C-alpha positions in Angstrom: -28.6 90.7 -22.1 -29.2 94.2 -23.4 -32.6 95.7 -23.2 -34.1 92.2 -23.1 -32.6 91.7 -19.6 -33.8 92.7 -16.3 -37.6 92.3 -15.7 -38.6 92.0 -19.3 -41.4 89.4 -19.4 -41.1 86.4 -21.6 -43.7 84.1 -23.1 -41.3 81.2 -23.8 -37.7 80.3 -22.9 -35.6 77.4 -23.9 -32.0 76.4 -24.5 -31.2 76.4 -28.3 -28.1 76.2 -30.5 -27.5 79.0 -32.9 -24.4 78.9 -35.2 -22.9 76.0 -33.2 -23.2 77.8 -29.9 -25.7 76.8 -27.2 -27.5 79.7 -25.6 -30.9 80.9 -24.6 -33.9 81.5 -26.9 -36.7 83.7 -25.7 -40.1 84.9 -27.0 -40.7 88.1 -25.2 -44.1 89.7 -24.4 -45.4 92.8 -26.2 -43.8 93.9 -28.3 -43.4 90.3 -29.4 -39.7 89.6 -30.2 -37.6 86.5 -30.8 -34.3 86.9 -28.9 -31.3 84.6 -28.7 -28.7 85.3 -26.0 -25.1 84.2 -25.9 -24.4 82.1 -22.8 -21.1 83.6 -21.8 -20.9 87.1 -23.1 -24.6 87.9 -22.8 -24.7 89.4 -26.3 -27.9 89.4 -28.3 -27.0 88.5 -32.0 -30.6 87.7 -32.8 -33.4 90.1 -31.8 -36.3 89.8 -34.3 -39.7 91.4 -34.2 -42.5 89.0 -35.2 -43.6 91.7 -37.7 -40.3 91.1 -39.6 -40.8 87.4 -39.8 -42.3 86.0 -43.0 -42.1 82.2 -42.7 -41.3 79.4 -40.3 -40.2 75.8 -40.8 -39.8 72.9 -38.4 -38.7 69.3 -39.0 -41.0 66.4 -38.3 -42.0 65.8 -34.7 -39.8 63.1 -33.1 -36.9 63.5 -35.6 -33.7 64.3 -33.8 -32.5 67.0 -33.3 -35.6 69.3 -33.1 -35.0 72.2 -35.5 -36.7 75.5 -36.1 -36.0 77.9 -39.0 -37.4 81.4 -38.9 -37.2 83.6 -42.1 -37.0 87.3 -41.5 -36.0 90.0 -44.0 -35.0 87.2 -46.4 -32.5 85.8 -43.9 -32.8 82.3 -42.4 -32.2 81.9 -38.7 -31.8 78.2 -37.7 -32.1 77.0 -34.2 -31.6 73.5 -32.7 -33.3 73.0 -29.4 -31.0 71.4 -26.7 -31.8 69.6 -23.5 -33.0 66.3 -22.5 -35.9 64.5 -24.2 -38.7 65.0 -24.4 -38.4 68.6 -23.1 -36.4 69.7 -26.2 -39.2 68.6 -28.5 -41.9 70.2 -26.2 -40.0 73.5 -26.3 -39.6 73.4 -30.1 -43.3 72.7 -30.6 -44.3 75.5 -28.2 -42.0 78.0 -30.1 -43.3 76.8 -33.4 -47.0 77.2 -32.5 -46.6 80.5 -30.8 -44.4 82.1 -33.4 -46.5 80.8 -36.2 -49.6 82.3 -34.5 -47.9 85.7 -34.1 -46.7 85.7 -37.7 -50.2 85.1 -39.0 -51.5 87.9 -37.0 -48.9 90.3 -38.4 -49.3 89.3 -42.0 -51.5 91.2 -44.3 -51.8 88.2 -46.7 -52.7 85.0 -44.9 -51.8 82.9 -48.0 -48.1 82.7 -47.1 -47.3 79.0 -46.6 -46.3 77.8 -43.1 -45.0 74.2 -43.0 -45.5 72.7 -39.7 -47.9 70.3 -38.0 -49.2 66.9 -38.8 -50.4 65.3 -42.0 -54.1 65.3 -43.0 -56.0 62.4 -44.3 -55.3 61.4 -47.8 -57.3 62.8 -50.7 -57.8 61.0 -54.0 -56.7 62.4 -57.3 -57.9 61.8 -60.9 -55.1 59.2 -61.3 -55.7 57.5 -58.0 -52.7 59.4 -56.4 -53.2 60.5 -52.8 -51.2 63.4 -51.3 -51.0 64.0 -47.6 -50.5 67.6 -46.7 -49.6 69.2 -43.3 -52.4 70.3 -41.1 -52.4 73.6 -39.4 -51.8 73.3 -35.6 -54.4 74.6 -33.2 -53.9 77.9 -31.5 -52.6 77.2 -28.1 -53.0 79.8 -25.4 -50.1 82.0 -24.7 -48.3 81.1 -21.5 -48.2 83.5 -18.6 -45.4 85.9 -18.5 -42.4 85.0 -16.4 -39.2 87.0 -15.8 -36.2 86.1 -17.9 -33.7 84.2 -15.6 -30.3 85.7 -15.1 -27.5 84.0 -16.9 -24.7 82.6 -14.8 -21.9 81.5 -17.2 -20.2 79.4 -14.5 -23.3 77.4 -13.7 -24.1 77.0 -17.4 -20.6 75.7 -18.1 -20.7 73.4 -15.1 -24.1 72.0 -16.3 -22.8 71.4 -19.8 -19.7 69.7 -18.6 -21.7 67.5 -16.3 -24.0 66.5 -19.2 -20.9 65.7 -21.4 -19.4 63.5 -18.6 -22.7 61.7 -18.2 -22.8 60.9 -21.9 -19.3 59.6 -21.8 -20.0 57.3 -18.9 -23.2 56.1 -20.5 -21.3 55.3 -23.7 -18.4 53.5 -22.0 -19.5 50.9 -19.5 -16.0 50.0 -18.4 -15.2 53.6 -17.6 -18.5 53.9 -15.8 -17.6 50.9 -13.6 -14.3 52.4 -12.8 -15.9 55.7 -12.0 -18.3 53.9 -9.6 -15.4 52.0 -8.0 -13.1 55.0 -7.3 -15.3 58.1 -7.3 -18.7 56.9 -6.0 -17.0 54.9 -3.3 -15.1 58.0 -2.2 -11.5 56.9 -3.0 -10.9 59.7 -5.5 -12.5 63.1 -6.2 -14.4 63.8 -9.3 -11.9 66.5 -10.5 -9.0 64.1 -10.1 -10.8 61.4 -12.1 -11.5 63.7 -15.1 -8.2 65.7 -14.9 -6.4 63.1 -17.0 -9.4 62.5 -19.2 -10.0 66.1 -20.4 -9.5 65.0 -23.9 -12.6 62.8 -23.7 -14.7 65.8 -22.5 -13.3 67.9 -25.3 -14.0 65.2 -27.9 -17.6 64.8 -26.6 -18.1 68.6 -26.8 -16.8 68.7 -30.3 -19.2 65.9 -31.4 -22.1 67.6 -29.7 -21.3 70.9 -31.4 -21.0 69.4 -34.9 -23.5 70.7 -37.4 -25.3 68.0 -39.3 -25.0 68.7 -43.0 -27.6 68.4 -45.7 -28.3 65.0 -47.1 -26.4 64.2 -50.3 -29.4 62.5 -51.8 -31.3 64.3 -54.5 -34.9 64.9 -53.5 -37.1 62.4 -55.3 -40.4 61.5 -53.4 -41.2 57.8 -53.9 -44.9 56.9 -54.2 -46.4 54.1 -52.1 -49.0 51.7 -53.2 -51.9 51.1 -50.8 -53.7 47.8 -50.3 -56.4 49.0 -52.7 -53.8 49.7 -55.5 -53.9 53.5 -55.2 -50.7 55.4 -55.5 -50.0 57.7 -52.5 -47.3 60.3 -51.8 -47.1 61.6 -48.2 -46.1 65.3 -48.1 -44.6 66.0 -44.7 -43.4 69.4 -43.6 -39.8 68.3 -43.8 -40.3 66.9 -47.4 -42.0 70.1 -48.4 -39.1 72.2 -47.1 -36.6 70.0 -48.9 -38.4 70.3 -52.2 -38.5 74.0 -51.9 -34.8 74.2 -51.1 -33.8 71.8 -53.9 -36.2 73.2 -56.5 -36.8 77.0 -56.0 -39.0 77.0 -59.1 -41.5 74.8 -57.2 -41.5 77.2 -54.3 -42.1 80.0 -56.7 -45.1 78.2 -58.2 -46.4 77.4 -54.7 -46.2 81.1 -53.6 -47.8 82.4 -56.8 -50.7 79.9 -57.0 -51.7 78.5 -53.5 -54.7 80.3 -52.1 -55.0 82.3 -55.3 -55.6 79.6 -58.0 -55.8 76.4 -56.0 -55.6 74.8 -52.5 -52.5 73.1 -51.1 -54.0 69.6 -51.8 -54.7 70.5 -55.4 -51.3 72.1 -55.8 -49.5 68.9 -54.8 -51.8 66.6 -56.8 -51.3 68.6 -60.0 -47.5 69.0 -59.4 -46.9 65.2 -59.2 -48.9 64.8 -62.4 -47.1 67.6 -64.3 -44.1 67.6 -66.6 -42.3 69.8 -64.1 -42.2 67.0 -61.5 -40.9 64.5 -64.0 -38.2 66.9 -65.2 -37.0 67.1 -61.5 -37.0 63.4 -60.9 -33.6 61.7 -60.0 -34.0 59.2 -62.8 -33.7 59.1 -66.6 -37.1 60.0 -68.2 -38.4 57.4 -70.6 -40.5 58.2 -73.6 -43.4 56.2 -72.2 -43.5 58.4 -69.0 -43.4 61.6 -71.0 -46.4 60.4 -73.1 -48.4 59.7 -69.9 -47.8 63.1 -68.4 -50.7 65.5 -68.8 -50.4 69.1 -69.9 -50.9 71.6 -67.2 -51.5 75.2 -68.1 -50.1 76.4 -64.7 -47.1 74.2 -64.1 -46.1 74.2 -67.8 -45.3 77.9 -67.5 -42.5 77.1 -65.1 -40.8 74.5 -67.4 -37.4 75.1 -68.8 -36.1 73.5 -71.9 -34.1 70.3 -71.3 -30.4 70.8 -71.0 -29.5 68.0 -73.4 -27.2 69.8 -75.8 -23.5 69.1 -76.1 -22.6 72.4 -74.5 -24.4 72.9 -71.1 -26.7 75.8 -70.8 -25.1 77.0 -67.6 -21.4 77.4 -68.5 -18.9 77.4 -65.7 -17.6 80.9 -64.9 -14.8 79.9 -62.5 -11.4 78.9 -63.8 -10.5 75.2 -63.9 -7.1 73.8 -63.2 -5.4 72.9 -66.5 -4.4 69.5 -65.0 -8.0 68.4 -64.5 -9.6 70.3 -67.4 -11.0 67.7 -69.8 -11.1 70.2 -72.7 -7.5 71.2 -72.3 -6.5 68.9 -75.2 -9.2 70.0 -77.5 -6.6 71.8 -79.7 -5.2 68.4 -80.6 -8.5 67.4 -82.2 -9.1 70.3 -84.6 -7.6 70.3 -88.1 -5.7 67.1 -87.5 -9.0 65.1 -87.6 -8.3 63.1 -84.5 -11.3 61.7 -82.7 -12.3 63.2 -79.4 -11.2 61.3 -76.3 -13.7 59.4 -74.3 -13.3 61.9 -71.4 -14.2 64.7 -73.8 -17.6 63.2 -74.8 -20.4 64.9 -72.9 -22.7 61.9 -73.1 -23.2 59.1 -75.6 -27.0 59.1 -74.8 -28.6 62.5 -75.1 -31.4 61.6 -72.7 -28.9 61.2 -69.9 -27.3 64.6 -70.2 -30.0 66.5 -68.2 -29.7 64.0 -65.3 -25.9 64.2 -65.3 -25.9 68.0 -65.2 -28.7 67.9 -62.6 -26.5 65.8 -60.2 -23.6 68.1 -60.9 -25.6 71.2 -59.9 -26.9 69.3 -56.8 -23.3 68.5 -55.8 -22.3 72.1 -56.3 -25.1 73.2 -54.0 -24.0 70.8 -51.4 -20.4 72.0 -51.5 -21.6 75.6 -51.4 -23.8 75.0 -48.4 -20.8 73.5 -46.5 -17.9 75.7 -47.8 -19.8 78.8 -48.8 -20.3 80.4 -52.2 -17.2 80.2 -54.4 -16.1 83.4 -56.1 -16.6 83.0 -59.8 -14.0 84.4 -62.1 -14.4 84.8 -65.9 -12.4 82.1 -67.8 -10.4 84.6 -69.9 -7.4 82.3 -70.2 -4.8 81.4 -67.6 -2.9 84.3 -66.1 0.8 84.2 -65.5 0.3 83.2 -61.9 -1.9 80.3 -63.0 0.7 79.2 -65.5 3.3 79.2 -62.7 1.0 77.1 -60.5 0.4 74.6 -63.3 4.1 74.4 -64.0 4.9 73.8 -60.3 2.3 71.0 -60.3 4.1 69.1 -63.1 7.6 70.0 -62.0 8.7 66.8 -60.3 12.0 66.2 -58.6 12.5 62.9 -60.4 12.6 64.7 -63.8 15.6 66.7 -62.8 19.2 65.4 -63.3 21.1 64.3 -60.3 23.0 67.0 -58.5 26.1 66.5 -56.4 25.6 66.3 -52.7 27.5 68.9 -50.7 27.6 66.6 -47.7 28.2 67.5 -44.1 31.3 69.6 -43.3 33.4 68.0 -40.6 35.0 70.2 -37.9 38.5 68.9 -38.2 41.9 70.2 -37.3 44.9 70.1 -39.7 42.8 69.3 -42.8 45.9 69.4 -44.9 47.8 66.8 -42.9 44.8 64.4 -43.1 44.7 64.5 -46.9 48.5 64.3 -47.1 48.5 61.1 -45.0 45.9 59.5 -47.3 47.7 60.5 -50.4 51.0 59.3 -49.0 49.7 55.9 -48.0 48.0 55.4 -51.4 51.2 56.4 -53.2 53.4 53.9 -51.4 50.9 51.0 -51.7 51.4 48.2 -54.1 49.7 48.3 -57.5 47.2 45.6 -58.6 47.7 43.6 -61.7 44.2 43.4 -63.1 44.9 40.5 -65.5 46.4 38.4 -62.7 43.4 39.1 -60.4 40.9 38.2 -63.2 42.7 35.0 -63.9 42.7 34.0 -60.2 39.0 34.8 -59.9 38.2 32.7 -62.9 40.1 29.8 -61.5 38.1 30.0 -58.2 34.8 29.8 -60.0 35.6 26.8 -62.1 33.6 23.6 -61.5 31.1 25.6 -59.4 28.3 23.2 -60.1 30.0 20.3 -58.3 31.4 22.4 -55.6 28.1 23.9 -54.6 26.6 20.4 -54.0 29.1 19.9 -51.3 27.9 22.9 -49.3 26.0 21.8 -46.2 24.0 24.3 -44.1 23.3 23.4 -40.5 19.6 23.7 -39.9 19.7 23.7 -36.1 19.6 27.5 -35.9 16.5 27.7 -38.0 14.8 24.9 -36.1 15.5 26.5 -32.8 14.1 29.8 -34.0 10.8 28.2 -35.2 10.6 26.3 -31.9 10.9 29.5 -29.9 8.2 31.2 -32.0 5.8 28.3 -31.7 6.4 28.2 -27.9 5.6 31.9 -27.5 2.5 31.7 -29.6 1.3 28.6 -27.7 1.9 30.3 -24.4 -0.1 33.4 -25.4 -3.0 31.3 -26.8 -3.1 29.3 -23.6 -3.3 32.4 -21.5 -6.2 33.7 -23.6 -8.1 30.5 -23.7 -7.5 29.3 -20.1 -10.0 30.4 -17.4 -8.9 31.0 -13.9 -10.2 28.3 -11.5 -11.8 30.8 -9.1 -15.3 31.7 -8.2 -17.1 34.5 -10.1 -17.2 36.7 -7.1 -13.4 36.3 -6.6 -12.8 37.0 -10.3 -14.9 40.2 -10.1 -12.8 41.2 -7.0 -9.6 40.7 -9.0 -10.9 42.8 -11.9 -12.0 45.6 -9.6 -8.6 45.7 -8.0 -6.9 45.6 -11.3 -8.9 48.5 -12.7 -8.6 50.5 -9.5 -4.8 50.0 -9.5 -4.6 51.1 -13.1 -6.4 54.3 -12.2 -4.1 55.0 -9.3 -1.1 54.5 -11.5 -2.7 56.8 -14.1 -3.1 59.6 -11.6 0.4 59.0 -10.2 2.1 59.4 -13.5 -0.2 62.1 -14.6 1.1 64.4 -11.8 4.7 63.4 -12.3 5.1 63.7 -16.1 4.5 67.0 -17.9 0.8 67.6 -18.6 -0.5 67.5 -22.2 -0.6 70.7 -24.2 -3.4 73.0 -23.0 -3.8 71.4 -19.6 -2.6 73.6 -16.8 -0.2 72.1 -14.3 -0.9 72.2 -10.6 1.4 73.9 -8.1 4.3 71.9 -6.7 2.8 71.5 -3.2 -0.5 70.3 -4.5 1.1 67.9 -7.0 3.3 66.5 -4.2 0.2 66.0 -2.0 -1.6 64.1 -4.8 1.4 62.0 -5.6 1.8 61.1 -2.0 -1.9 60.1 -1.7 -1.6 57.9 -4.8 1.6 56.3 -3.4 -0.2 55.5 -0.1 -3.0 53.8 -2.0 -0.6 51.8 -4.1 1.2 50.6 -1.0 -2.1 49.4 0.4 -2.8 47.5 -2.9 0.7 46.1 -2.8 -0.1 44.4 0.5 -3.6 43.5 -0.6 -2.5 41.4 -3.7 -0.6 38.8 -1.7 -3.7 38.4 0.5 -5.8 37.6 -2.5 -3.2 35.0 -3.6 -3.4 33.5 -0.1 -7.2 33.5 -0.2 -7.1 31.6 -3.5 -4.7 29.0 -2.1 -7.0 28.6 1.0 -10.0 27.8 -1.2 -7.8 25.4 -3.3 -8.0 27.6 -6.3 -5.2 28.2 -8.8 -3.1 30.5 -6.7 -0.2 30.4 -9.1 -2.3 31.7 -11.9 -3.7 34.5 -9.7 -0.1 35.5 -8.8 1.0 35.4 -12.4 -2.0 37.6 -13.4 -1.0 40.3 -10.9 2.7 40.1 -11.7 2.7 43.0 -14.2 0.6 45.1 -11.7 3.0 44.4 -8.9 6.0 45.4 -11.1 4.3 48.6 -12.0 3.6 49.4 -8.3 7.2 48.7 -7.3 8.4 51.0 -10.0 6.1 53.8 -9.0 6.8 53.5 -5.3 10.5 53.1 -5.8 10.5 56.4 -7.8 9.2 58.5 -4.9 10.5 56.4 -2.0 8.6 54.2 0.3 8.5 50.6 1.5 8.3 48.0 -1.2 
């Protein structure tokens, strides 16, 4: 860590993910700064003074994962707090409250909205609509300063790997039982057990590092009806932040009017009664709803005319592929008088056009949030390159005529003699009289109706094939449906031995065969030592399985079924032991 390292005092410290990388988030003492440190390089890509911060957002308490967004210099810094529950939520709440307090102290205008905290009791409205707004959290005392701990990349990586392995075992009960049988009981080291399962750890790390995208649903708060018949909409901090992100005009109205012209509670009451809210709803507006909406001198200033014309108000500026451009055939409907295609009609109902275009803009924002802003290019007609691309898209191989195949050139000696021999044999061969051959073929096909009735096909081969298939299916069904006549304790002992043997065979072949791509291979001496250790354990199991069969016979159980169950395992052990040498 740069100047934040050493003995710099910190008020708060927590593990947090920033840009898909888990590192350390600190709130340092005077001067108050928000610092995020990379776990391996020690770099400090985020070092914000609280004087630069203008806003702060946090998702609802208890919602996973705990998130915190800090706005500074018109830039959003998003953090996801990591760690076990409930410590990650406690750390997020502590940062939220402390940073919020420091932002307020540094702001000259205290009317800037801060969305965090819990909901206040509901307040009635003129139309019996209640709106719950977030309550300001109390000012918690600042924690005592503690030195920032030194970052040990090796320890941090080991802790993260341990956490991932723990999640894998908690998710897979069979693997956890195998881990307990071979690792916890001291038959295999932890490193050897996970050496052949590195892909599981990498998969768990990839899942943990995935960034959850925005919801594809269009923000449309649904009112609830209380037992008394009153309509109520609960405004949570997360819903308020989603509304501001989806409808920037609402955020603009909030910033310009709250604490100047009205309170938060009054703002949300009037917003849900205004025409602005009904224009933003994710449903087609009916004429009855529009007649019930009250005129509002404040919110009506932020209204835009409905986008219900044939041509959209916001024209696309980026070029569209000619293959998917619905207006590419417009030239066929001009002077000829042909009616427009169904795909070229913007909307048969004019009232649905604003909603359709609203969903299109919402989808565009979702794609931009995931893929980044697309570069817009003026649609001044297709360039030569675009024309070539369009031609290549419709240039199909099936549309071309057949071309002669060159074939594969054979490496032959004396090519001339080969073709001379073929031409000589064909020249000396007898010629075919086509009329005679056709007469002979016609004679052979006469009276074919009667002759075909005399053909008899032996069905014994087909019956034998079906009998073999039925026997195989019956045998497999019998194996799956039949239970071994053994005690539950003996069956569990068999299952443990089977899984343990499978793990030993897995480790044996893992060190013999080439490792997967990206997995380093051990030195020859170390591999030979591990292969020998696995061979010795397989030899022990090879002697132990007959003992289990004898134990089943002694208790008058189905020893034959026990022996048949272990037959594939014994064959695998014999193959492995025979490869490296040893008694069988």
